[in-house]
All heavy atoms as an XYZ file, in Angstrom:
521
protein
N      84.486    -25.682     46.834
C      84.345    -26.387     48.092
C      83.444    -27.614     47.875
O      82.406    -27.522     47.238
C      83.764    -25.464     49.148
C      83.675    -26.082     50.492
S      83.266    -24.792     51.695
C      83.315    -25.750     53.143
N      83.818    -28.722     48.472
C      83.063    -29.965     48.335
C      81.932    -29.982     49.359
O      82.159    -29.704     50.531
C      83.990    -31.185     48.567
C      83.216    -32.482     48.478
C      85.137    -31.163     47.568
N      80.711    -30.278     48.925
C      79.610    -30.373     49.897
C      79.909    -31.442     50.949
O      80.483    -32.482     50.646
C      78.407    -30.764     49.048
C      78.771    -30.431     47.649
C      80.267    -30.521     47.560
N      79.518    -31.187     52.166
C      79.815    -32.109     53.270
C      79.153    -33.472     53.108
O      79.581    -34.441     53.704
C      79.407    -31.488     54.602
O      78.016    -31.246     54.604
N      78.112    -33.555     52.293
C      77.456    -34.848     52.101
C      78.339    -35.817     51.321
O      78.136    -37.012     51.373
C      76.114    -34.685     51.359
O      76.352    -34.008     50.130
C      75.128    -33.919     52.211
N      79.332    -35.311     50.613
C      80.229    -36.157     49.846
C      81.484    -36.538     50.625
O      82.251    -37.373     50.186
C      80.632    -35.460     48.541
C      79.483    -35.088     47.604
C      80.024    -34.358     46.385
C      78.725    -36.327     47.173
N      81.703    -35.913     51.739
C      82.887    -36.170     52.540
C      82.520    -37.133     53.665
O      81.625    -36.849     54.458
C      83.439    -34.852     53.139
C      84.636    -35.115     54.018
C      83.766    -33.872     52.031
N      83.197    -38.275     53.742
C      82.882    -39.207     54.827
C      83.337    -38.621     56.165
O      84.313    -37.868     56.221
C      83.675    -40.464     54.478
C      84.782    -39.992     53.615
C      84.256    -38.784     52.874
N      82.642    -38.946     57.245
C      83.027    -38.393     58.547
C      84.357    -38.966     59.026
O      84.737    -40.079     58.688
C      81.888    -38.834     59.470
C      81.303    -40.025     58.804
C      81.486    -39.813     57.331
N      85.038    -38.178     59.807
C      86.267    -38.620     60.463
C      85.846    -39.477     61.649
O      85.011    -39.064     62.458
C      87.097    -37.417     60.952
C      88.298    -37.878     61.756
C      87.507    -36.558     59.781
N      86.399    -40.675     61.749
C      86.055    -41.569     62.851
C      87.060    -41.360     63.983
O      88.265    -41.464     63.781
C      86.062    -43.044     62.400
C      85.739    -43.956     63.573
C      85.074    -43.248     61.265
N      86.521    -41.053     65.152
C      87.357    -40.839     66.335
C      86.958    -41.858     67.386
O      85.794    -41.925     67.787
C      87.168    -39.416     66.901
C      87.548    -38.374     65.851
C      87.966    -39.233     68.183
C      87.221    -36.956     66.259
N      87.909    -42.666     67.830
C      87.667    -43.609     68.926
C      88.327    -43.057     70.171
O      89.526    -42.765     70.165
C      88.245    -44.987     68.603
O      87.566    -45.557     67.514
N      87.544    -42.901     71.214
C      88.046    -42.350     72.469
C      88.007    -43.445     73.528
O      86.943    -43.930     73.895
C      87.210    -41.134     72.932
C      87.737    -40.582     74.232
C      87.182    -40.069     71.852
N      89.190    -43.836     74.005
C      89.305    -44.772     75.118
C      89.419    -43.912     76.371
O      90.314    -43.072     76.476
C      90.566    -45.633     74.963
C      90.475    -46.607     73.826
C      90.541    -46.187     72.512
C      90.330    -47.959     74.088
C      90.459    -47.083     71.462
C      90.243    -48.875     73.053
C      90.312    -48.435     71.737
N      88.512    -44.114     77.327
C      88.475    -43.197     78.464
C      88.165    -43.939     79.759
O      87.579    -45.023     79.756
C      87.438    -42.100     78.232
C      86.013    -42.612     78.209
C      85.215    -42.525     79.341
C      85.484    -43.203     77.072
C      83.915    -43.018     79.335
C      84.196    -43.694     77.056
C      83.420    -43.600     78.185
O      82.144    -44.095     78.168
N      88.544    -43.326     80.843
C      88.217    -43.796     82.187
C      87.075    -42.924     82.676
O      87.205    -41.688     82.737
C      89.431    -43.673     83.098
C      89.143    -43.768     84.583
C      88.507    -45.081     85.002
O      89.071    -46.134     84.739
O      87.418    -45.024     85.607
N      85.951    -43.548     83.004
C      84.729    -42.798     83.330
C      84.894    -41.848     84.512
O      84.305    -40.769     84.518
C      83.584    -43.767     83.602
N      85.677    -42.205     85.492
C      85.805    -41.366     86.682
C      87.048    -40.476     86.663
O      87.303    -39.757     87.622
C      85.828    -42.252     87.936
C      84.566    -43.091     88.151
C      84.722    -43.974     89.382
C      83.337    -42.211     88.266
N      87.788    -40.496     85.594
C      89.020    -39.712     85.503
C      88.699    -38.241     85.229
O      87.991    -37.926     84.265
C      89.906    -40.271     84.394
S      91.365    -39.271     84.064
N      89.215    -37.340     86.045
C      88.945    -35.913     85.824
C      89.480    -35.416     84.477
O      88.877    -34.555     83.850
C      89.651    -35.203     86.976
C      90.063    -36.247     87.929
C      89.994    -37.569     87.256
N      90.603    -35.965     84.022
C      91.145    -35.541     82.732
C      90.261    -35.999     81.575
O      90.079    -35.267     80.600
C      92.571    -36.074     82.549
C      93.554    -35.438     83.515
O      93.386    -34.244     83.836
O      94.479    -36.137     83.963
N      89.705    -37.206     81.676
C      88.784    -37.688     80.647
C      87.544    -36.809     80.602
O      87.083    -36.416     79.524
C      88.369    -39.139     80.917
O      89.450    -40.015     80.762
N      86.995    -36.515     81.756
C      85.805    -35.669     81.812
C      86.085    -34.283     81.245
O      85.273    -33.719     80.523
C      85.292    -35.591     83.244
C      84.739    -36.926     83.700
C      84.454    -37.045     85.162
N      83.850    -35.877     85.771
C      83.481    -35.799     87.022
N      83.636    -36.842     87.814
N      82.949    -34.720     87.503
N      87.247    -33.746     81.557
C      87.623    -32.434     81.034
C      87.756    -32.474     79.515
O      87.320    -31.547     78.820
C      88.938    -31.987     81.673
O      89.342    -30.751     81.144
N      88.359    -33.530     78.990
C      88.488    -33.670     77.545
C      87.116    -33.682     76.868
O      86.906    -33.015     75.858
C      89.252    -34.955     77.203
C      89.235    -35.288     75.736
C      89.994    -34.557     74.838
C      88.449    -36.319     75.258
C      89.970    -34.856     73.480
C      88.422    -36.630     73.908
C      89.190    -35.889     73.016
N      86.169    -34.431     77.442
C      84.822    -34.494     76.866
C      84.147    -33.135     76.864
O      83.588    -32.715     75.844
C      83.941    -35.474     77.650
C      84.127    -36.905     77.253
C      84.763    -37.788     78.103
C      83.683    -37.375     76.032
C      84.936    -39.111     77.746
C      83.850    -38.697     75.669
C      84.485    -39.566     76.528
N      84.181    -32.453     77.981
C      83.421    -31.205     78.105
C      84.096    -30.003     77.456
O      83.404    -29.102     76.977
C      83.140    -30.878     79.581
O      84.380    -30.750     80.277
C      82.286    -31.956     80.226
N      85.424    -29.983     77.423
C      86.124    -28.795     76.919
C      86.642    -28.933     75.495
O      86.931    -27.927     74.855
C      87.272    -28.437     77.853
C      86.773    -28.011     79.225
C      87.891    -27.611     80.126
C      87.324    -27.185     81.481
N      88.373    -26.862     82.423
N      86.783    -30.160     75.007
C      87.332    -30.329     73.667
C      86.417    -31.114     72.734
O      86.053    -30.628     71.664
C      88.703    -31.009     73.748
C      89.734    -30.159     74.458
C      91.093    -30.823     74.504
O      91.457    -31.573     73.605
N      91.833    -30.555     75.543
N      86.051    -32.316     73.134
C      85.288    -33.180     72.233
C      83.877    -32.651     71.974
O      83.447    -32.544     70.820
C      85.227    -34.598     72.794
C      84.638    -35.655     71.870
C      85.460    -35.778     70.592
C      84.566    -36.995     72.576
N      83.142    -32.318     73.009
C      81.768    -31.839     72.843
C      81.691    -30.540     72.033
O      80.897    -30.463     71.087
C      81.076    -31.676     74.192
C      79.637    -31.192     74.141
C      78.760    -32.165     73.349
C      79.087    -31.007     75.540
N      82.509    -29.520     72.339
C      82.431    -28.299     71.526
C      82.760    -28.542     70.048
O      82.129    -27.960     69.163
C      83.460    -27.364     72.163
C      83.579    -27.836     73.570
C      83.389    -29.336     73.499
N      83.711    -29.416     69.789
C      84.055    -29.729     68.402
C      82.908    -30.448     67.713
O      82.539    -30.125     66.584
C      85.325    -30.594     68.350
O      86.384    -29.894     68.997
C      85.715    -30.903     66.923
N      82.313    -31.418     68.402
C      81.192    -32.155     67.832
C      79.994    -31.244     67.580
O      79.295    -31.388     66.565
C      80.792    -33.308     68.746
C      79.671    -34.132     68.185
C      79.893    -35.016     67.143
C      78.389    -34.012     68.687
C      78.855    -35.767     66.610
C      77.352    -34.760     68.169
C      77.594    -35.639     67.129
N      79.743    -30.309     68.472
C      78.619    -29.388     68.290
C      78.805    -28.503     67.059
O      77.828    -28.125     66.410
C      78.429    -28.530     69.531
C      77.867    -29.311     70.699
C      77.772    -28.490     71.972
O      78.517    -27.504     72.136
O      76.939    -28.845     72.816
N      80.052    -28.190     66.718
C      80.318    -27.357     65.551
C      80.306    -28.151     64.244
O      79.958    -27.610     63.203
C      81.674    -26.665     65.700
C      81.700    -25.616     66.776
C      83.069    -25.012     66.898
C      83.110    -24.027     68.054
N      84.453    -23.488     68.271
N      80.700    -29.431     64.322
C      80.850    -30.231     63.101
C      80.224    -31.616     63.232
O      80.871    -32.624     62.940
C      82.354    -30.400     62.795
C      83.172    -29.133     62.696
C      84.650    -29.450     62.700
C      82.789    -28.371     61.440
N      78.961    -31.728     63.633
C      78.391    -33.054     63.882
C      78.319    -33.942     62.645
O      78.410    -35.163     62.743
C      76.990    -32.749     64.417
C      76.662    -31.401     63.873
C      77.980    -30.669     63.805
N      78.195    -33.349     61.479
C      78.093    -34.126     60.247
C      79.452    -34.608     59.740
O      79.521    -35.429     58.838
C      77.402    -33.289     59.166
C      78.063    -31.976     58.911
N      77.968    -30.925     59.797
C      78.855    -31.554     57.903
C      78.665    -29.909     59.332
N      79.214    -30.262     58.183
N      80.527    -34.114     60.334
C      81.868    -34.491     59.884
C      82.600    -35.419     60.858
O      83.727    -35.804     60.594
C      82.726    -33.242     59.665
C      82.287    -32.330     58.529
C      83.193    -31.112     58.453
C      82.290    -33.061     57.202
N      81.962    -35.742     61.976
C      82.635    -36.546     63.001
C      81.756    -37.724     63.406
O      80.567    -37.559     63.668
C      82.933    -35.700     64.261
C      83.815    -34.518     63.910
C      83.599    -36.545     65.340
C      84.034    -33.551     65.053
N      82.360    -38.897     63.472
C      81.700    -40.072     64.046
C      82.542    -40.479     65.252
O      83.733    -40.744     65.123
C      81.653    -41.221     63.049
C      81.064    -42.491     63.637
C      81.144    -43.651     62.659
O      81.127    -43.457     61.445
N      81.252    -44.839     63.198
N      81.928    -40.507     66.420
C      82.667    -40.784     67.656
C      82.314    -42.167     68.186
O      81.142    -42.492     68.348
C      82.349    -39.715     68.728
C      82.717    -38.326     68.203
C      83.093    -40.019     70.022
C      82.283    -37.196     69.095
N      83.339    -42.953     68.449
C      83.185    -44.255     69.103
C      83.749    -44.123     70.516
O      84.926    -43.829     70.679
C      83.948    -45.345     68.346
C      83.435    -45.546     66.950
O      82.240    -45.431     66.693
N      84.326    -45.844     66.041
N      82.902    -44.328     71.499
C      83.334    -44.224     72.896
C      83.621    -45.613     73.441
O      82.789    -46.512     73.345
C      82.253    -43.543     73.726
C      81.889    -42.121     73.294
C      80.766    -41.575     74.161
C      83.093    -41.211     73.336
N      84.804    -45.766     74.024
C      85.220    -47.055     74.566
C      85.632    -46.854     76.018
O      86.718    -46.337     76.293
C      86.409    -47.643     73.769
C      86.787    -49.010     74.305
C      86.095    -47.695     72.288
N      84.759    -47.232     76.967
C      85.143    -47.114     78.373
C      86.296    -48.081     78.654
O      86.236    -49.250     78.295
C      83.877    -47.494     79.136
C      82.998    -48.173     78.164
C      83.435    -47.783     76.790
N      87.352    -47.563     79.251
C      88.564    -48.347     79.393
C      89.222    -47.966     80.718
O      90.068    -47.086     80.762
C      89.497    -48.029     78.218
C      90.749    -48.839     78.161
C      90.767    -50.063     77.539
C      91.929    -48.363     78.709
C      91.922    -50.809     77.452
C      93.092    -49.101     78.642
C      93.083    -50.322     77.999
O      94.222    -51.048     77.924
N      88.801    -48.584     81.775
C      89.383    -48.258     83.065
C      89.824    -49.482     83.819
O      89.113    -50.477     83.877
N      91.030    -49.417     84.349
C      91.607    -50.517     85.121
C      91.535    -51.826     84.336
O      91.200    -52.877     84.853
C      90.922    -50.651     86.475
C      91.143    -49.442     87.362
C      90.583    -49.657     88.724
C      90.816    -48.428     89.577
N      90.320    -48.561     90.912
N      91.814    -51.745     83.065
C      91.753    -52.923     82.204
C      93.152    -53.477     81.980
O      94.143    -52.787     82.132
C      91.129    -52.567     80.865
N      93.192    -54.728     81.617
C      94.442    -55.372     81.247
C      94.343    -55.749     79.778
O      93.306    -56.188     79.308
C      94.676    -56.618     82.085
C      94.888    -56.311     83.556
C      95.141    -57.569     84.332
C      95.315    -57.241     85.804
N      95.500    -58.432     86.612
N      95.428    -55.564     79.068
C      95.443    -55.868     77.647
C      96.386    -57.044     77.418
O      97.506    -57.058     77.901
C      95.923    -54.655     76.825
C      96.005    -54.994     75.350
C      95.008    -53.471     77.049
N      95.905    -58.036     76.685
C      96.713    -59.184     76.310
C      96.791    -59.248     74.799
O      95.783    -59.140     74.112
C      96.088    -60.482     76.842
O      96.007    -60.456     78.234
N      98.000    -59.423     74.281
C      98.190    -59.524     72.839
C      98.271    -60.983     72.435
O      98.858    -61.800     73.126
C      99.458    -58.783     72.422
C      99.345    -57.303     72.608
C      99.749    -56.702     73.781
C      98.801    -56.511     71.610
C      99.633    -55.341     73.959
C      98.685    -55.144     71.782
C      99.105    -54.569     72.949
N      97.657    -61.296     71.327
C      97.630    -62.657     70.812
C      98.120    -62.633     69.374
O      97.469    -62.065     68.502
C      96.211    -63.223     70.896
C      96.076    -64.630     70.378
C      96.602    -65.679     71.093
C      95.444    -64.856     69.162
C      96.482    -66.961     70.617
C      95.320    -66.139     68.692
C      95.851    -67.208     69.418
N      99.275    -63.191     69.118
C      99.868    -63.249     67.785
C     100.091    -61.862     67.174
O     100.107    -61.704     65.959
C      99.007    -64.107     66.831
C      98.791    -65.549     67.214
C      97.840    -66.219     66.227
C     100.115    -66.292     67.268
N     100.269    -60.864     68.009
C     100.484    -59.489     67.551
C      99.391    -58.970     66.623
O      99.608    -58.055     65.841
C     101.844    -59.354     66.857
C     103.006    -59.578     67.808
O     102.842    -59.259     68.998
O     104.052    -60.081     67.354
N      98.225    -59.584     66.662
C      97.137    -59.159     65.777
C      95.902    -58.740     66.567
O      95.363    -57.673     66.360
C      96.746    -60.307     64.800
C      97.949    -60.666     63.938
C      95.556    -59.904     63.948
C      97.736    -61.894     63.093
N      95.490    -59.580     67.494
C      94.229    -59.345     68.213
C      94.554    -59.029     69.667
O      95.460    -59.600     70.256
C      93.346    -60.613     68.133
C      92.056    -60.414     68.908
C      93.060    -60.982     66.690
N      93.801    -58.125     70.243
C      93.964    -57.879     71.667
C      92.614    -57.935     72.346
O      91.590    -57.652     71.759
C      94.686    -56.556     71.952
C      94.038    -55.345     71.349
C      93.129    -54.595     72.059
C      94.358    -54.948     70.055
C      92.552    -53.493     71.509
C      93.775    -53.825     69.492
C      92.880    -53.097     70.221
N      92.630    -58.355     73.576
C      91.410    -58.517     74.378
C      91.484    -57.601     75.586
O      92.534    -57.385     76.146
C      91.276    -59.968     74.846
C      91.243    -60.957     73.722
C      92.409    -61.595     73.314
C      90.069    -61.238     73.042
C      92.399    -62.500     72.263
C      90.042    -62.130     71.987
C      91.222    -62.753     71.615
O      91.202    -63.640     70.567
N      90.301    -57.112     76.008
C      90.235    -56.285     77.214
C      89.709    -57.110     78.345
O      88.825    -57.877     78.213
C      89.300    -55.084     76.983
C      89.823    -54.149     75.943
C      89.393    -54.234     74.624
C      90.754    -53.203     76.261
C      89.865    -53.373     73.667
C      91.238    -52.335     75.313
C      90.790    -52.417     74.016
């Protein structure tokens, strides 16, 4: 077994709506319990994303 210090963390980006009941449920019932069990193996990026518009520019960059 490889020591966890040699394994880079899995990066998870979560785009969520702060007031959405499904987002809140995901945080409390899935994401938090998983993070509590494996904090050294997960890096979480939280991106609040509610009522946003997305524009694509040259199929490469997008703006919120």
